[in-house]
C-alpha positions as CSV (number, residue, x, y, z in Angstrom):
1,M,20.1,2.4,-17.5
2,T,17.0,3.6,-15.6
3,E,15.1,0.9,-13.6
4,I,11.3,1.0,-14.2
5,I,9.7,0.3,-10.9
6,D,6.7,-2.0,-11.8
7,G,3.9,-1.2,-9.4
8,E,1.7,-3.8,-10.9
9,A,4.2,-6.5,-10.1
10,V,4.8,-5.3,-6.5
11,A,1.1,-5.0,-5.9
12,S,0.5,-8.5,-7.2
13,E,3.1,-9.9,-4.7
14,I,1.4,-8.0,-1.8
15,R,-2.0,-9.4,-2.8
16,D,-0.5,-12.9,-3.0
17,D,1.0,-12.5,0.5
18,L,-2.2,-11.2,1.9
19,T,-4.0,-14.3,0.7
20,D,-2.3,-16.3,3.5
21,A,-3.4,-13.9,6.2
22,I,-7.0,-13.9,4.8
23,E,-7.1,-17.7,4.8
24,T,-5.9,-17.7,8.4
25,L,-8.6,-15.2,9.5
26,T,-11.3,-17.1,7.5
27,A,-10.2,-20.4,9.1
28,E,-10.8,-18.8,12.5
29,G,-14.3,-17.8,11.4
30,T,-13.7,-14.3,10.3
31,R,-13.7,-13.3,6.6
32,P,-12.4,-9.8,6.3
33,G,-15.0,-7.4,4.9
34,L,-14.4,-4.2,3.0
35,A,-17.3,-1.9,2.1
36,T,-17.3,0.9,-0.5
37,V,-19.8,3.7,-0.4
38,L,-20.5,5.8,-3.5
39,M,-22.7,8.9,-3.3
40,G,-23.6,10.0,-6.8
41,D,-22.7,8.7,-10.3
42,D,-19.3,10.1,-11.0
43,P,-17.9,7.8,-13.8
44,A,-14.3,7.9,-12.5
45,S,-15.5,7.1,-9.0
46,E,-17.6,4.2,-10.3
47,T,-14.5,2.8,-12.0
48,Y,-12.4,3.1,-8.9
49,V,-15.1,1.4,-6.8
50,N,-15.5,-1.4,-9.3
51,M,-11.7,-2.0,-9.3
52,K,-11.6,-2.2,-5.5
53,Q,-14.5,-4.7,-5.4
54,R,-12.7,-6.8,-8.0
55,D,-9.6,-6.8,-5.9
56,C,-11.6,-8.0,-2.9
57,E,-13.0,-10.9,-4.9
58,E,-9.5,-11.9,-6.1
59,V,-8.0,-12.2,-2.6
60,G,-10.9,-13.6,-0.7
61,I,-12.1,-10.4,1.1
62,E,-15.9,-10.0,1.3
63,G,-16.7,-7.0,-0.8
64,I,-19.8,-4.9,0.0
65,H,-20.9,-1.9,-2.0
66,V,-23.5,0.7,-1.0
67,D,-24.9,3.3,-3.4
68,V,-26.4,6.5,-2.1
69,D,-28.4,8.8,-4.3
70,G,-26.3,11.9,-5.2
71,D,-29.3,14.2,-4.6
72,A,-30.1,12.7,-1.2
73,P,-29.6,14.9,1.9
74,P,-26.3,14.4,3.9
75,E,-28.2,12.6,6.6
76,E,-28.8,9.6,4.3
77,L,-25.1,9.2,3.8
78,Y,-24.6,9.6,7.6
79,E,-27.1,6.9,8.3
80,T,-25.2,4.6,5.9
81,I,-22.0,5.4,7.8
82,A,-23.6,4.6,11.1
83,D,-24.9,1.3,9.8
84,L,-21.4,0.3,8.6
85,N,-19.9,1.4,11.9
86,D,-22.3,-1.0,13.7
87,D,-21.9,-4.0,11.2
88,P,-19.6,-6.6,12.7
89,E,-19.1,-8.2,9.2
90,V,-17.6,-4.9,7.9
91,H,-14.0,-4.5,9.2
92,G,-13.2,-1.5,7.1
93,Y,-14.8,0.8,4.6
94,I,-14.2,3.9,2.5
95,V,-16.5,6.7,1.3
96,Q,-15.4,7.3,-2.2
97,A,-14.4,10.9,-2.9
98,P,-15.6,13.3,-4.2
99,V,-18.9,13.5,-2.6
100,P,-21.6,15.9,-3.9
101,D,-21.1,19.6,-3.2
102,H,-23.9,19.8,-0.6
103,V,-22.1,17.2,1.6
104,E,-19.1,18.3,3.7
105,Y,-16.4,15.7,3.2
106,R,-14.6,16.5,6.5
107,E,-17.9,15.8,8.4
108,V,-18.2,12.5,6.5
109,I,-14.7,11.4,7.6
110,R,-15.3,12.5,11.2
111,R,-18.3,10.1,11.4
112,V,-16.3,7.0,10.3
113,D,-15.3,4.7,13.1
114,P,-11.6,5.2,13.4
115,A,-11.1,1.4,13.8
116,K,-12.7,0.9,10.4
117,D,-11.1,3.9,8.7
118,V,-8.9,1.9,6.3
119,D,-8.1,5.1,4.3
120,G,-6.5,6.5,7.4
121,F,-8.2,9.9,7.1
122,H,-10.0,10.2,10.4
123,P,-8.5,12.9,12.7
124,E,-7.7,10.3,15.3
125,N,-5.8,8.2,12.8
126,V,-4.0,11.2,11.4
127,G,-2.9,12.1,15.0
128,R,-1.7,8.6,15.6
129,L,0.3,8.7,12.4
130,V,2.0,12.0,13.3
131,A,2.7,10.6,16.8
132,G,4.5,7.6,15.3
133,D,1.8,5.1,16.4
134,A,-0.2,4.6,13.2
135,R,-3.2,2.4,13.3
136,F,-3.3,2.5,9.5
137,R,-0.8,4.0,7.1
138,P,-2.8,5.9,4.4
139,C,-2.8,3.8,1.3
140,T,-0.9,5.8,-1.3
141,P,1.9,6.9,1.1
142,H,2.3,3.4,2.3
143,G,2.3,2.2,-1.3
144,V,5.1,4.6,-2.1
145,Q,7.1,3.2,0.8
146,K,6.6,-0.3,-0.5
147,L,7.7,0.7,-3.9
148,L,10.9,2.2,-2.5
149,E,11.5,-1.0,-0.6
150,A,10.9,-3.2,-3.6
151,A,13.5,-1.1,-5.5
152,D,16.0,-1.4,-2.7
153,V,16.0,2.3,-2.0
154,E,16.9,3.1,1.6
155,T,15.5,6.4,2.9
156,E,17.6,6.7,6.0
157,G,19.9,9.7,5.7
158,K,18.5,10.6,2.3
159,D,17.1,13.9,1.1
160,V,13.5,13.5,-0.1
161,T,11.6,16.2,-1.9
162,I,7.8,15.8,-2.1
163,V,6.1,18.0,-4.5
164,G,2.5,18.3,-3.2
165,R,1.0,18.9,0.2
166,S,-2.3,17.2,0.1
167,D,-3.9,15.5,3.1
168,I,-4.0,12.3,1.0
169,V,-0.4,12.0,-0.1
170,G,2.0,14.9,0.6
171,K,1.5,15.5,4.3
172,P,1.1,11.8,5.5
173,L,4.1,10.7,3.3
174,A,6.3,13.4,4.8
175,N,5.3,12.3,8.3
176,L,6.0,8.6,7.5
177,L,9.4,9.4,6.0
178,I,10.7,11.4,8.9
179,Q,9.7,8.7,11.5
180,K,12.4,6.9,13.4
181,A,11.9,3.7,11.5
182,E,13.6,1.4,9.0
183,D,11.6,2.9,6.1
184,G,11.9,6.4,7.4
185,N,14.8,8.5,8.9
186,A,14.8,10.8,5.8
187,T,15.3,14.5,5.6
188,V,12.1,15.7,3.9
189,T,11.3,18.9,2.0
190,V,7.7,19.5,1.1
191,C,7.0,21.8,-1.9
192,H,3.8,23.2,-3.2
193,S,2.3,25.7,-5.6
194,R,3.8,28.7,-3.8
195,T,7.3,27.2,-3.5
196,E,9.9,29.4,-5.0
197,G,12.8,27.8,-6.8
198,L,11.2,24.4,-7.2
199,E,14.0,23.1,-9.4
200,E,16.6,23.9,-6.8
201,K,14.6,21.7,-4.3
202,T,14.1,18.8,-6.6
203,K,17.6,18.8,-7.9
204,A,19.0,18.6,-4.4
205,A,17.0,15.4,-3.6
206,D,18.0,11.8,-3.7
207,V,14.3,10.9,-4.0
208,V,11.6,13.0,-5.6
209,V,8.0,12.2,-5.1
210,A,5.7,14.1,-7.5
211,A,2.1,14.4,-6.2
212,C,0.8,17.8,-7.2
213,G,-1.6,17.0,-10.0
214,V,0.1,19.1,-12.7
215,P,0.8,17.2,-15.9
216,E,4.6,16.7,-16.5
217,L,5.5,19.6,-14.2
218,I,8.9,18.0,-13.4
219,D,11.3,17.1,-16.2
220,G,14.8,15.6,-16.4
221,S,16.5,18.9,-16.0
222,M,15.0,19.2,-12.5
223,L,16.6,16.0,-11.3
224,S,20.0,15.1,-10.0
225,E,21.9,12.3,-11.7
226,G,20.9,9.0,-10.1
227,A,17.7,10.4,-8.4
228,V,14.8,8.0,-7.6
229,V,11.5,9.3,-8.9
230,I,8.1,8.2,-7.6
231,D,5.3,9.7,-9.8
232,V,2.0,9.7,-8.0
233,G,0.2,12.0,-10.5
234,V,-2.4,10.6,-12.9
235,N,-3.6,13.3,-15.4
236,R,-5.7,13.2,-18.5
237,V,-4.4,15.2,-21.3
238,D,-5.8,15.6,-24.8
239,A,-4.2,13.2,-27.3
240,D,-4.7,11.8,-30.8
241,T,-5.9,8.4,-29.5
242,E,-9.1,6.4,-29.7
243,K,-10.3,7.8,-26.4
244,G,-9.1,11.3,-27.2
245,Y,-6.8,11.5,-24.3
246,E,-3.9,9.8,-22.6
247,L,-2.7,9.4,-19.0
248,V,0.5,11.2,-18.0
249,G,2.1,11.7,-14.6
250,D,3.4,14.8,-12.9
251,V,6.8,13.9,-14.3
252,E,7.8,14.1,-17.9
253,F,8.8,10.5,-18.2
254,E,11.2,10.4,-21.2
255,S,13.4,13.3,-20.1
256,A,13.4,12.1,-16.5
257,T,14.9,8.7,-17.5
258,E,18.0,10.6,-18.7
259,N,18.9,11.3,-15.1
260,A,16.8,9.1,-12.8
261,S,18.3,5.8,-11.6
262,A,14.7,4.4,-11.0
263,I,11.2,5.7,-11.8
264,T,7.6,4.6,-11.6
265,P,5.5,4.7,-14.8
266,V,2.1,6.2,-15.3
267,P,-0.1,4.2,-15.4
268,G,1.2,1.1,-13.7
269,G,3.2,2.6,-10.9
270,V,1.7,4.0,-7.7
271,G,-2.0,3.4,-8.7
272,P,-2.0,-0.4,-8.2
273,M,-0.2,0.0,-4.9
274,T,-2.8,2.3,-3.5
275,R,-5.4,-0.4,-4.1
276,A,-3.2,-3.2,-2.7
277,M,-2.6,-1.2,0.5
278,L,-6.3,-0.7,1.0
279,L,-6.6,-4.5,1.1
280,Y,-3.6,-4.6,3.5
281,N,-5.4,-2.1,5.8
282,T,-8.6,-4.1,5.7
283,V,-6.8,-7.3,6.8
284,T,-5.1,-5.3,9.5
285,A,-8.4,-4.0,10.7
286,A,-10.0,-7.5,10.8
287,S,-7.0,-8.8,12.7
288,E,-7.2,-6.0,15.3
289,Q,-10.9,-6.2,15.7
290,T,-10.9,-10.0,16.3
291,G,-7.7,-10.4,18.1
292,I,-6.6,-13.0,15.5
293,D,-2.9,-12.6,14.8
294,V,-1.8,-12.8,11.2
295,E,1.5,-12.2,9.3
296,L,1.4,-9.2,7.0
297,P,3.8,-8.5,4.1
């Protein structure tokens, strides 16, 4: 029988464990602060930001939100970033993507203080990750590692195929899984839109991570018997529902369960973990900036 890896439950445990660390910091006079910046009025981005602010409130992190007019020049966003870099009450912050077309997102990331870059996207933090000295593990890849740990899946010596090469998931996750570490030591194959013979690559894997943004690209016939499947994709597809759509992953769930020993659902799998690891990184940042040691899950 296929195990359903419950991301909601694992994320809830991490948030509970973080509460102790947050209480320690607060007792020492430092309440961790996480800021979110939203430029424009993209509905999906507004939803994500609201969820992150709600998470902060639940665990005792000071949530700060800044709206920037979507039609404003890039300099207005840069000034906001500079203010957050200088604010000692803000230990970490994110600029919610996407930003408007007239703003270069890479330039936005370069302006973020690396010590407050709790997304882990700044070039300095990317370099440290690749070098095996990560300041912050990017939220979604770290969340994937925590899900594998919760399901008692060891990666050492295993073949892992990642379908997707984004800067947010595919590349950093590949770098984490090949590290000489307890939750690494895997042999990793990274596939993408130009990969030939994708089924051959996925069927050879002990663990398949789907993060390509293509609805139900991977089905059960592309998996080996007993494979562990982590589905990062969240895609809206037309459906006969009240909303007119439903959310599906990059994996065709029903057929995948015929071969997979464990699989994450969509929704309720990786998504909650991404938000939980953002809180984790914020607490890490507060600890490092203040020198107050805390125990992290």
